C-alpha positions in Angstrom: -37.5 59.4 15.5 -34.9 56.7 16.3 -36.3 53.3 17.3 -35.2 52.0 20.7 -32.8 49.1 20.5 -32.7 47.1 23.7 -29.5 45.2 22.8 -27.6 48.4 22.1 -28.9 49.9 25.3 -27.9 46.9 27.4 -24.5 46.7 25.8 -23.9 50.4 26.7 -24.6 49.8 30.4 -22.7 46.5 30.5 -19.5 48.4 29.3 -20.2 51.1 31.8 -20.4 48.6 34.6 -17.2 46.8 33.5 -15.3 50.2 33.4 -16.6 51.0 36.9 -15.4 47.6 38.2 -11.9 48.1 36.7 -11.7 51.5 38.3 -11.8 53.5 35.1 -15.0 55.3 36.0 -15.3 57.7 37.7 -12.1 59.5 36.8 -9.5 59.9 39.5 -10.2 63.6 39.8 -13.9 63.3 40.3 -13.4 60.4 42.7 -11.1 62.6 44.8 -13.6 65.4 44.9 -16.4 63.1 45.8 -14.5 61.5 48.6 -13.5 64.9 50.0 -17.1 66.1 49.9 -18.1 62.8 51.6 -15.6 63.4 54.4 -16.8 66.9 55.0 -20.4 65.7 55.1 -19.4 62.9 57.5 -17.8 65.5 59.8 -21.0 67.6 59.6 -23.2 64.6 60.4 -20.9 63.6 63.3 -21.0 67.1 64.8 -24.8 67.4 64.4 -25.2 63.8 65.8 -22.9 64.7 68.7 -25.0 67.7 69.5 -28.1 65.5 69.4 -26.5 63.1 71.8 -25.6 65.9 74.2 -29.3 67.1 74.1 -30.4 63.4 74.6 -32.2 63.2 71.3 -32.8 59.8 69.8 -31.6 60.8 66.4 -28.3 61.9 67.8 -26.8 58.3 67.8 -28.0 57.6 64.3 -26.5 60.9 62.9 -23.3 60.4 64.8 -22.9 56.8 63.5 -23.7 57.8 60.0 -21.1 60.5 60.0 -18.4 58.3 61.4 -19.2 55.6 58.8 -19.1 58.2 56.0 -15.7 59.4 57.2 -14.3 55.9 57.4 -15.7 54.9 54.0 -14.4 58.0 52.2 -11.0 57.8 53.9 -10.6 54.2 52.6 -11.6 55.3 49.2 -9.1 58.1 49.2 -6.4 55.7 50.2 -7.4 53.3 47.5 -7.3 55.8 44.7 -4.1 57.4 45.9 -5.4 60.7 47.4 -3.9 62.4 50.4 
């Protein structure tokens, strides 16, 4: 059984964090897919939250705001990485 080396473990995740900061991870393809899924979920949250607002439910405003913020965040990410 291999002995756990803390320095090796930490170095692995430091390199991972540096690659993420430079934009090398995740790959462009997986970032595009993730942003598109995020936009679809944001639309879903917005619609459900809108229905909650119409029915005068307290969670409606939270769902609607979460959906709108998800759409905005993922749209900025798509623009940043060069998606549609």
